VOPA-683456 format. One record per residue: x, y, z of N, C-alpha, C, O in turn. Coordinates in pm, whole numbers. Atoms other than C-alpha are relative to their C-alpha. Example, Ala and Ser with C-alpha at 12.3 -4.5 7.8 and 13.67 -1.06 7.14 Angstrom:
<nodes>
NODE  nX  nY  nZ  caX  caY  caZ  cX  cY  cZ  oX  oY  oZ
NODE  89  -119  0  1230  -450  780  90  120  0  194  118  66
NODE  -82  -119  -6  1367  -106  714  -77  109  73  -26  220  90
</nodes>
This chain:
<nodes>
NODE  nX  nY  nZ  caX  caY  caZ  cX  cY  cZ  oX  oY  oZ
NODE  -18  -20  145  -2554  -1040  1878  -25  146  -36  42  203  -123
NODE  33  -139  30  -2711  -695  1881  117  92  32  143  187  -42
NODE  -112  -85  -38  -2411  -546  2061  113  -8  -102  182  91  -128
NODE  -103  14  102  -2175  -687  1798  -29  93  -118  61  159  -169
NODE  40  -86  111  -2369  -504  1527  17  147  38  62  228  -42
NODE  -13  -138  -46  -2377  -187  1734  146  42  8  183  150  -37
NODE  -143  -30  -10  -2004  -202  1809  62  18  -138  141  109  -160
NODE  -54  -8  137  -1926  -263  1442  -39  132  -65  43  196  -132
NODE  47  -125  58  -2136  35  1339  72  120  61  108  214  -9
NODE  -73  -108  -68  -1970  259  1598  142  13  -55  189  123  -81
NODE  -137  0  51  -1625  159  1475  5  57  -141  92  137  -174
NODE  2  -48  139  -1716  222  1111  -30  148  -8  26  218  -92
NODE  33  -142  -1  -1867  561  1189  119  83  45  146  190  -11
NODE  -117  -74  -48  -1560  671  1384  113  -4  -102  185  94  -118
NODE  -103  10  104  -1329  543  1110  -27  102  -110  66  167  -159
NODE  37  -99  102  -1518  759  860  29  141  48  78  225  -28
NODE  -26  -133  -56  -1493  1060  1091  149  32  -2  188  147  -19
NODE  -145  -18  -2  -1115  1008  1109  60  13  -140  179  40  -155
NODE  -47  -19  137  -1091  1021  730  18  -125  -82  50  -117  -200
NODE  -9  124  76  -1084  655  633  -119  -8  -96  -232  24  -59
NODE  106  2  101  -1282  603  313  -83  -127  5  -198  -127  -39
NODE  74  126  -11  -1383  243  382  48  -78  122  163  -65  164
NODE  -33  84  -116  -1392  2  675  -78  -130  -11  -199  -129  -29
NODE  63  131  3  -1463  -371  673  57  -87  110  169  -63  157
NODE  -41  81  -116  -1440  -639  941  -6  -148  -33  -103  -196  -92
NODE  -7  144  22  -1334  -1004  924  27  -73  131  84  -16  224
NODE  -29  84  -116  -1318  -1286  1176  147  -41  -5  193  -92  -107
NODE  -143  35  -4  -956  -1341  1282  16  -152  -5  -49  -225  71
NODE  -24  143  13  -831  -1682  1176  110  -27  -100  172  67  -151
NODE  -106  40  92  -590  -1873  955  -44  22  -144  -154  -17  -181
NODE  30  -27  141  -578  -1763  589  39  -123  -84  149  -130  -138
NODE  -29  128  66  -601  -2108  431  33  15  -148  125  -49  -198
NODE  -23  -15  144  -620  -1994  69  131  70  -31  193  44  -134
NODE  -121  -78  24  -326  -1757  103  127  -80  27  231  -51  -32
NODE  -120  74  -41  -86  -2010  258  75  -62  -119  194  -36  -134
NODE  -73  60  112  -3  -2212  -58  48  103  -102  154  87  -162
NODE  -41  -105  95  7  -1896  -275  127  69  47  220  89  -32
NODE  -116  -68  -56  254  -1724  -44  123  -91  -7  232  -46  -43
NODE  -113  95  2  472  -2036  -17  55  -16  -141  177  -18  -161
NODE  -42  16  139  480  -2081  -395  74  124  -49  175  112  -118
NODE  -61  -128  41  565  -1711  -450  140  14  58  233  56  -11
NODE  -131  -8  -66  850  -1724  -199  97  -103  -58  214  -72  -82
NODE  -86  106  54  985  -2054  -332  50  33  -140  157  -13  -181
NODE  -39  -41  136  995  -1901  -682  98  117  3  146  160  -102
NODE  -95  -111  -14  1216  -1621  -546  -54  133  -52  24  222  -85
NODE  58  -121  55  972  -1353  -660  6  119  97  -35  230  62
NODE  -16  -109  -97  1043  -1149  -345  138  64  -11  169  158  63
NODE  -132  -60  20  1396  -1075  -469  82  -1  128  99  -106  191
NODE  -80  -11  -122  1610  -947  -182  -81  47  120  -25  88  221
NODE  85  -34  -115  1312  -873  42  -7  -122  92  -111  -186  106
NODE  -11  121  -80  1430  -1146  276  -93  -1  121  -125  -107  174
NODE  92  -8  -113  1203  -1021  553  -132  -70  -31  -205  -109  61
NODE  124  68  38  916  -1175  354  4  -149  37  -100  -214  50
NODE  -14  140  -36  1055  -1517  444  -22  -24  149  -48  -136  192
NODE  13  11  -146  1030  -1444  816  -147  0  44  -234  51  -26
NODE  133  -3  -62  726  -1499  1037  -110  -52  -93  -218  6  -100
NODE  96  54  96  548  -1713  778  -134  -29  67  -240  5  12
NODE  124  35  -70  293  -1840  1031  -76  125  44  -199  130  36
NODE  65  -123  -46  224  -1492  1168  -68  75  -115  -171  138  -96
NODE  61  -65  117  154  -1360  818  -137  -59  -32  -223  8  -88
NODE  122  71  36  -122  -1615  785  -102  -10  113  -216  -49  90
NODE  92  13  -114  -275  -1603  1134  18  116  98  115  117  174
NODE  -13  -117  -87  -335  -1273  1319  -10  -32  148  26  50  233
NODE  9  39  -141  -403  -1462  1639  139  -23  62  153  -30  184
NODE  -138  12  -48  -25  -1508  1662  62  138  22  170  149  81
NODE  -48  -137  -19  18  -1130  1656  -67  69  117  -6  151  186
NODE  77  -57  -111  -252  -1038  1906  -66  -113  77  -145  -190  21
NODE  53  109  -83  -339  -1271  2192  -152  5  3  -213  109  29
NODE  145  15  -4  -697  -1395  2174  -71  90  -102  -183  135  -78
NODE  59  -86  103  -762  -1193  1857  -131  -60  -51  -141  -181  -73
NODE  131  43  48  -1123  -1210  1741  -35  64  -135  -103  3  -218
NODE  41  -75  119  -1152  -949  1466  116  75  -64  206  124  3
NODE  -94  -83  77  -948  -785  1192  -82  112  -64  -167  87  -149
NODE  68  -118  56  -1072  -434  1115  90  58  -109  197  111  -79
NODE  -79  -50  112  -946  -336  769  -52  137  -42  -172  163  -44
NODE  37  -137  34  -940  27  660  76  49  -123  191  11  -145
NODE  -61  -62  117  -867  222  342  8  150  20  -81  211  78
NODE  -15  -145  -10  -733  576  323  53  53  -134  162  17  -177
NODE  -31  -54  132  -727  767  -7  124  90  2  138  175  90
NODE  -116  -88  11  -397  925  -114  12  64  -138  112  130  -166
NODE  -11  -54  136  -473  1025  -474  25  150  6  -51  222  70
NODE  -41  -140  -15  -302  1365  -521  -90  100  -73  -155  69  -172
NODE  75  -110  60  -467  1696  -600  72  51  -125  10  88  -224
NODE  -83  -43  112  -177  1792  -829  97  -113  -38  143  -188  47
NODE  -97  99  47  45  1571  -1043  131  69  -36  134  190  -57
NODE  -131  -54  34  413  1616  -1121  5  57  -141  -77  25  -227
NODE  -35  -48  134  551  1807  -1417  18  -122  -90  100  -209  -60
NODE  -1  121  84  495  1557  -1702  133  -24  -69  159  -135  -116
NODE  -130  16  66  843  1620  -1845  111  -37  97  229  -41  60
NODE  -101  27  -102  1017  1528  -1521  9  -150  30  -66  -230  -25
NODE  -5  135  -52  1126  1207  -1350  -117  -19  97  -164  77  157
NODE  125  25  -71  838  1040  -1168  20  -70  134  107  -155  152
NODE  5  59  -133  767  952  -806  -140  -57  20  -239  6  -17
NODE  129  62  -25  489  715  -705  -88  92  85  -40  153  181
NODE  92  -95  -64  184  912  -591  -11  -19  151  -36  77  223
NODE  14  23  -144  176  748  -250  106  75  81  89  98  200
NODE  -113  -63  -70  505  924  -166  4  151  -20  104  215  15
NODE  2  -145  22  403  1279  -264  5  78  132  76  178  143
NODE  12  -74  -126  323  1385  92  79  -62  113  185  -121  92
NODE  -67  54  -118  417  1284  445  -4  -153  -2  -92  -214  -63
NODE  -8  145  -10  517  926  520  -129  -56  58  -168  -23  170
NODE  130  52  -40  192  733  540  4  -82  128  -96  -89  199
NODE  -10  80  -122  320  510  820  -40  83  122  -113  36  209
NODE  25  -86  -116  305  802  1064  -140  60  -3  -208  65  99
NODE  132  -63  12  -10  970  932  -110  -99  34  -199  -69  114
NODE  105  100  -20  -219  652  925  7  -59  141  -96  -84  204
NODE  -13  59  -134  -78  511  1249  -61  91  106  -123  43  200
NODE  61  -96  -95  -183  829  1434  -152  -17  2  -214  -17  109
NODE  146  14  10  -539  782  1308  -46  -135  56  -152  -143  118
NODE  35  132  -53  -541  411  1395  3  1  154  -83  -59  219
NODE  -9  -8  -146  -432  487  1750  -120  76  57  -171  42  163
NODE  119  -74  -42  -714  740  1775  -123  -91  -4  -208  -85  85
NODE  113  91  13  -958  473  1656  1  -104  112  -104  -134  169
NODE  -9  98  -108  -832  217  1908  -33  64  135  -96  2  220
NODE  32  -74  -122  -853  479  2183  -151  21  12  -209  7  120
NODE  145  -20  2  -1211  553  2082  -73  -130  37  -170  -127  113
NODE  62  130  -30  -1299  182  2096  6  -28  150  -91  -74  210
NODE  -15  25  -145  -1162  157  2450  -86  93  84  -139  53  187
NODE  80  -98  -76  -1341  471  2565  -149  -22  -16  -227  4  76
NODE  142  12  31  -1674  388  2401  -57  -138  29  -168  -151  80
NODE  48  137  -13  -1703  10  2411  49  -66  129  -24  -145  190
NODE  -58  61  -118  -1476  -84  2699  142  -46  -29  195  -22  -138
NODE  -140  41  16  -1132  -236  2750  13  -106  -109  -40  -216  -99
NODE  -23  89  113  -1024  -394  2423  150  -5  -27  216  98  -41
NODE  -142  16  29  -680  -535  2359  19  -11  -151  -56  -81  -219
NODE  -23  7  143  -537  -483  2014  128  70  -42  196  133  38
NODE  -118  -65  57  -261  -361  1786  -39  64  -133  -132  21  -201
NODE  23  -68  127  -248  -124  1490  111  -37  -97  226  -57  -57
NODE  -97  42  101  -75  -214  1163  -13  85  -126  -122  104  -179
NODE  -5  -77  126  31  -1  866  122  -46  -78  225  20  -74
NODE  -108  45  88  249  -203  631  134  -10  74  239  13  14
NODE  -125  2  -77  504  -249  910  16  -127  82  103  -134  169
NODE  -7  127  -73  444  -602  1039  -50  -111  -93  -108  -82  -198
NODE  40  111  88  376  -949  895  -151  -21  -6  -204  -117  50
NODE  145  10  19  11  -888  803  -29  6  -150  19  96  -218
NODE  36  0  142  -132  -976  460  -120  93  -19  -235  50  -27
NODE  105  -101  -4  -326  -652  439  -100  -10  -115  -220  8  -95
NODE  93  10  114  -470  -701  88  -95  -118  16  -213  -109  -19
NODE  85  118  -20  -600  -1046  177  -110  29  101  -225  -9  81
NODE  100  -32  -103  -774  -917  489  -100  103  -50  -219  94  -19
NODE  91  -101  55  -918  -615  309  -99  -64  -97  -217  -30  -98
NODE  88  69  94  -1056  -842  36  -100  -88  75  -217  -95  39
NODE  86  89  -81  -1194  -1085  295  -114  79  65  -222  25  87
NODE  101  -82  -67  -1383  -797  459  -84  83  -98  -161  170  -58
NODE  87  -61  99  -1539  -682  133  38  138  -50  -44  206  -111
NODE  -41  -134  42  -1336  -367  67  42  6  -147  63  115  -201
NODE  -42  5  141  -1240  -480  -283  46  -140  -33  26  -234  44
NODE  -55  129  40  -1077  -763  -471  146  20  -41  185  130  -80
NODE  -140  -8  42  -711  -839  -544  3  -20  -151  -32  -126  -201
NODE  3  1  145  -668  -754  -912  115  -74  -64  200  -132  4
NODE  -105  70  75  -446  -896  -1183  137  61  22  239  -3  -3
NODE  -127  -65  -32  -179  -643  -1082  40  -20  146  136  41  194
NODE  -18  36  -142  -196  -783  -724  -32  114  96  -5  103  215
NODE  47  -108  -87  -333  -452  -591  -145  -24  38  -221  -86  -37
NODE  140  4  -38  -656  -430  -398  -73  107  -81  -28  221  -88
NODE  77  -92  84  -919  -268  -624  -143  9  54  -206  -92  84
NODE  136  -26  -46  -1247  -111  -515  -82  58  -114  -33  143  -189
NODE  86  -51  107  -1539  -47  -750  -26  150  16  -40  221  -83
NODE  34  -141  -22  -1605  292  -589  123  89  18  112  211  7
NODE  -118  -82  -30  -1247  403  -512  120  -25  -91  214  55  -91
NODE  -120  32  77  -1007  237  -755  102  -69  88  68  -163  160
NODE  -104  67  -80  -675  147  -592  102  96  62  197  51  125
NODE  -95  -95  -58  -497  468  -489  -34  27  146  -80  136  181
NODE  26  -16  -144  -534  410  -116  98  -84  80  153  -183  31
NODE  -81  78  -94  -337  288  182  -93  -99  70  -212  -72  88
NODE  77  101  -73  -452  -27  364  60  -11  140  181  -16  157
NODE  -46  11  -139  -433  -53  742  -93  -94  76  -203  -126  30
NODE  80  93  -79  -561  -285  1015  6  30  150  104  83  202
NODE  5  15  -145  -670  -304  1374  -30  -147  25  -128  -199  -27
NODE  30  138  -39  -647  -654  1516  -33  4  148  51  41  231
NODE  49  -17  -137  -852  -671  1835  -66  -127  54  -106  -215  -22
NODE  58  118  -64  -986  -923  2086  -149  20  31  -198  -20  136
NODE  142  -29  -16  -1347  -811  2040  -79  -66  -112  -47  -50  -230
NODE  88  61  99  -1618  -1012  1866  -84  109  -65  -141  194  3
NODE  77  -101  72  -1785  -805  1596  -86  -67  -107  -85  -189  -122
NODE  79  52  112  -2025  -843  1306  89  1  -124  151  103  -154
NODE  -98  14  107  -1831  -968  1003  -60  20  -138  -173  -21  -167
NODE  41  -27  138  -1854  -856  643  46  -115  -90  136  -191  -54
NODE  -38  104  95  -1833  -1086  343  83  55  -114  85  176  -138
NODE  -85  -41  112  -1595  -1077  48  -85  41  -120  -199  -3  -135
NODE  66  -39  123  -1689  -912  -280  51  -89  -114  129  -182  -90
NODE  -43  82  114  -1638  -1057  -629  105  74  -82  122  196  -70
NODE  -105  -54  86  -1359  -1004  -882  -66  71  -120  -155  15  -185
NODE  56  -77  111  -1437  -735  -1140  107  42  -102  92  145  -168
NODE  -102  -26  103  -1123  -744  -1356  -49  -47  -137  -12  9  -240
NODE  51  52  126  -1305  -947  -1618  111  -44  -94  207  -108  -53
NODE  -99  37  101  -1110  -994  -1940  108  106  -18  197  90  -102
NODE  -95  -110  13  -914  -671  -1895  144  -44  32  167  -115  130
NODE  -142  32  -23  -534  -705  -1923  86  126  -13  206  118  -40
NODE  -75  -125  19  -434  -338  -1934  123  9  88  228  54  43
NODE  -115  -8  -91  -207  -364  -1631  113  -92  -48  230  -55  -44
NODE  -99  97  48  -31  -672  -1771  70  55  -125  192  47  -138
NODE  -54  -50  126  13  -513  -2115  88  123  20  183  144  -56
NODE  -69  -128  -17  139  -180  -1976  125  -8  88  207  83  85
NODE  -113  8  -94  394  -302  -1717  133  12  -76  163  -72  -160
NODE  -124  -25  76  730  -163  -1840  102  -113  7  178  -134  -88
NODE  -99  107  -17  934  -456  -1705  -62  -139  -7  5  -239  21
NODE  73  128  11  672  -729  -1760  6  -78  132  24  -200  134
NODE  -6  63  -133  667  -795  -1386  -125  -81  31  -121  -172  114
NODE  122  79  -21  307  -922  -1400  9  -119  -95  -38  -113  -209
NODE  -33  114  87  409  -1261  -1534  -122  -78  -44  -128  -128  -157
NODE  129  59  34  61  -1410  -1524  -104  77  80  -70  140  180
NODE  102  -72  -76  -271  -1264  -1408  4  -35  149  3  -153  186
NODE  0  11  -146  -262  -1208  -1030  136  -42  59  147  -61  180
NODE  -133  38  -52  108  -1302  -1003  104  103  -46  135  112  -165
NODE  -101  -101  29  365  -1021  -983  136  -50  50  152  -84  167
NODE  -136  35  -39  733  -1108  -985  63  126  60  109  215  -12
NODE  -48  -119  -68  844  -857  -725  141  40  -38  173  159  -37
NODE  -140  -29  33  1209  -884  -829  15  72  -133  123  122  -165
NODE  -4  -71  129  1119  -734  -1170  -80  131  6  -80  207  -91
NODE  86  -118  -13  888  -460  -1040  84  127  20  180  125  97
NODE  -75  -125  -10  1012  -102  -1078  -2  54  143  97  112  189
NODE  6  -45  -140  894  -22  -724  105  -72  83  173  -10  165
NODE  -103  77  -71  1116  -300  -590  139  48  -39  224  70  48
NODE  -133  -35  50  1412  -201  -807  44  140  44  163  165  60
NODE  -37  -138  -37  1397  168  -708  -8  27  151  40  130  198
NODE  17  -23  -143  1311  126  -339  64  -110  84  148  -82  170
NODE  -46  111  -84  1382  -219  -195  142  -46  -32  218  -78  59
NODE  -132  48  41  1691  -315  -396  107  100  43  100  217  8
NODE  -105  -89  -50  2000  -172  -228  127  -6  -84  216  78  -68
NODE  -118  12  85  2254  -287  -485  -22  78  -130  -125  144  -146
NODE  18  -63  131  2308  -156  -838  -117  -65  -72  -139  -186  -61
NODE  112  54  78  2004  -195  -1061  56  -81  -116  142  -31  -189
NODE  -52  83  109  2066  -482  -1306  -10  71  -135  -112  131  -168
NODE  -9  -71  128  2170  -348  -1646  -107  -46  -98  -141  27  -192
NODE  104  53  91  1906  -566  -1814  -126  87  -1  -207  79  -94
NODE  119  -86  -8  1643  -311  -1703  24  140  -56  -65  225  -53
NODE  -32  -131  56  1819  -17  -1867  -98  36  -111  -126  -44  -200
NODE  93  -48  102  1576  189  -2073  -143  -47  17  -226  -20  -69
NODE  134  56  -18  1269  17  -1927  -81  70  109  -195  34  135
NODE  64  -58  -118  1184  246  -1635  -102  109  -30  -175  152  60
NODE  102  -99  39  972  498  -1828  2  124  89  -102  185  114
NODE  -13  -124  -76  1107  783  -1614  -28  -11  149  -24  90  219
NODE  31  15  -144  1022  638  -1270  128  -3  82  214  -90  62
NODE  -120  -5  -84  1283  735  -1012  -27  -49  143  67  -74  219
NODE  33  54  -132  1095  619  -701  -140  -61  -8  -240  10  -17
NODE  128  67  12  822  358  -719  -50  -1  -143  21  38  -236
NODE  61  5  133  587  307  -1013  -151  -13  17  -199  -87  103
NODE  146  3  -6  215  364  -1073  -64  -50  -129  -186  -42  -144
NODE  52  32  133  179  231  -1428  -122  -92  6  -223  -64  -58
NODE  110  97  -2  -44  -67  -1344  -126  57  63  -236  8  39
NODE  117  -67  -58  -271  162  -1142  -52  109  -94  -172  128  -108
NODE  39  -109  90  -270  451  -1389  -86  -51  -116  -178  19  -161
NODE  74  53  115  -402  227  -1668  -126  -77  40  -205  -114  -46
NODE  115  77  -47  -661  48  -1453  -130  79  -18  -140  191  33
NODE  126  -72  23  -1015  146  -1564  -71  41  128  -142  141  129
NODE  69  -32  -124  -1138  143  -1206  53  127  65  -13  186  151
NODE  -55  -122  -59  -910  436  -1121  -53  128  -65  -12  238  -29
NODE  65  -120  53  -1120  668  -1334  -91  62  106  -137  176  91
NODE  83  -50  -108  -1320  707  -1012  83  64  112  27  111  211
NODE  -86  -56  -104  -1019  831  -812  -27  149  19  -37  225  -78
NODE  21  -141  -34  -1077  1161  -634  113  46  92  165  -34  169
NODE  -110  -50  -82  -815  1385  -467  -26  -21  149  -138  -6  197
NODE  10  19  -145  -746  1310  -101  -30  132  71  11  240  27
NODE  30  -118  -82  -878  1549  162  103  18  111  100  116  185
NODE  -101  -5  -105  -582  1476  388  115  93  -42  192  60  -133
NODE  -101  -99  36  -353  1781  376  142  -53  17  233  -8  -53
NODE  -135  53  -24  -57  1583  507  50  -84  -117  168  -116  -124
NODE  -40  75  119  -58  1388  180  16  89  -123  45  39  -232
NODE  -21  -92  111  -39  1700  -38  149  18  -26  229  21  68
NODE  -142  -14  38  290  1744  -228  47  143  14  -33  237  6
NODE  -56  -135  -2  524  2039  -191  32  44  -143  38  -38  -234
NODE  -18  -56  134  594  2269  -487  123  -53  -71  120  -74  -192
NODE  -122  47  62  948  2146  -546  -23  -137  -65  17  -160  -179
NODE  23  135  54  838  1785  -592  -87  7  -126  -63  -65  -223
NODE  93  -12  113  558  1890  -828  66  63  -122  43  20  -235
NODE  -48  -84  111  753  2139  -1039  143  -25  -46  184  30  -148
NODE  -140  21  38  1113  2012  -1051  13  -57  -141  -67  -140  -185
NODE  -32  52  132  1260  1948  -1394  103  -112  14  159  -133  121
NODE  -102  105  -2  1489  1660  -1486  135  57  37  210  -3  114
NODE  -129  -62  -29  1784  1896  -1475  14  30  148  120  8  206
NODE  -5  -31  -144  1697  2007  -1122  16  -126  83  84  -124  186
NODE  -21  125  -72  1674  1647  -1011  144  -48  -14  200  -103  80
NODE  -140  38  20  2018  1581  -1163  91  78  94  193  26  139
NODE  -84  -88  -82  2156  1872  -959  -37  -4  148  15  75  227
NODE  46  11  -138  1986  1767  -635  117  -25  96  201  -111  72
NODE  -103  19  -102  2211  1800  -328  -60  -75  119  -182  -86  132
NODE  46  73  -119  2191  1604  -6  -85  89  89  -186  45  144
NODE  74  -93  -85  2074  1913  183  -140  27  -54  -237  27  21
NODE  131  -28  61  1795  1991  -62  -88  -125  4  -209  -115  25
NODE  73  126  -14  1694  1624  -63  -67  -6  138  -184  -42  150
NODE  52  2  -137  1652  1652  315  -115  98  20  -205  72  99
NODE  106  -99  -12  1435  1962  276  -128  -45  -70  -237  -38  -14
NODE  117  39  79  1206  1830  2  -69  -123  60  -192  -130  64
NODE  57  127  -47  1160  1485  156  11  -16  152  25  -127  203
NODE  -19  -2  -146  1184  1583  524  -88  -102  72  -40  -174  160
NODE  92  91  -67  877  1383  626  -53  -107  -96  -156  -169  -69
NODE  49  87  107  844  1169  313  50  -144  10  155  -171  68
NODE  -43  140  9  860  794  256  121  -16  -90  190  -118  -85
NODE  -115  6  91  1124  873  -10  131  -5  78  232  -51  26
NODE  -120  5  -84  1373  911  276  50  -143  18  166  -167  52
NODE  -38  141  -13  1371  532  285  109  -37  -99  195  -119  -69
NODE  -102  28  102  1578  528  -36  130  73  29  236  36  -21
NODE  -113  -88  -32  1812  793  107  47  76  -125  10  41  -238
NODE  -49  -83  111  1986  1052  -107  77  -85  -102  58  -71  -223
NODE  -81  81  91  2231  798  -249  -85  -93  -85  -56  -116  -202
NODE  87  90  73  1953  561  -348  -79  72  -108  -94  20  -219
NODE  75  -75  100  1749  828  -525  90  44  -115  50  37  -231
NODE  -93  -42  106  2053  957  -713  43  -119  -86  63  -105  -206
NODE  -28  121  78  2138  599  -815  -109  -21  -104  -81  -50  -220
NODE  113  19  91  1790  574  -967  -1  104  -111  -28  72  -227
NODE  -1  -108  99  1820  911  -1142  109  -23  -104  85  -8  -224
NODE  -110  26  94  2157  824  -1295  -32  -119  -90  9  -123  -206
NODE  37  117  78  2014  490  -1409  -96  38  -114  -102  -29  -216
NODE  97  -45  101  1747  681  -1604  66  78  -114  4  100  -218
NODE  -68  -74  107  2006  875  -1805  17  -89  -123  45  -208  -108
NODE  -18  78  125  2025  763  -2172  140  -57  -10  173  -124  -107
</nodes>
């Protein structure tokens, strides 16, 4: 038992050294409470055209199907809140996409952490996950005490707010497990009241097919005309439900330089975005998650924002 506590402490200390702001650990097993919620959400079609959400249903609920003999889920948070914000008169990009693509930045750090575990503790089998496999990251982070899933369906931390990436290590090592925290949304409905497209249909239930992030990133077809005039200037993603959340008053700028924005993204005017060329798009978003939308997708969003 003592070694489990020691191993857990070593992992958390190394995670902090690598720049992760929080680390919590849960026992790998079936997510019983999440199963009916996920099924109901999918059956209601709230995932829109994100058909990949329908795949690997069992794996989403049980990490032992992703890693053989999995014993522990190590959940980690990494702050991305920017040092500088965009020109307020311009079209808006979600803060998570200001810098380099988080998949690569965080995955590099996770691999370093797994390497450290193998070098320090011994041979441990595991996999790293950064929003790229069927893992219910918010559920696992909440289970390990890193925060609670708020009414806007984001993980919220009392000390950090919600402007962070969530990542996991699923490993076949027994560790000391943390407990879940409590919900601190209370009677607050700011996120629900502020959502431009009313995507938060009821507390804790977000209709993904109405979310601006879905419509500007995941949706590959034309944006439905019914949403015209409702985007509040967002051309890639949306942060409204996080911006209005009282817990984000504690957000502090990230120390990770790879998440800092370039000058063009920060200072561009609406007119400059209208005149954006494919070549310049490639320069500004060379290593950015915005490349996922491609030039044609971003320009579709910009044209949709025109009066």
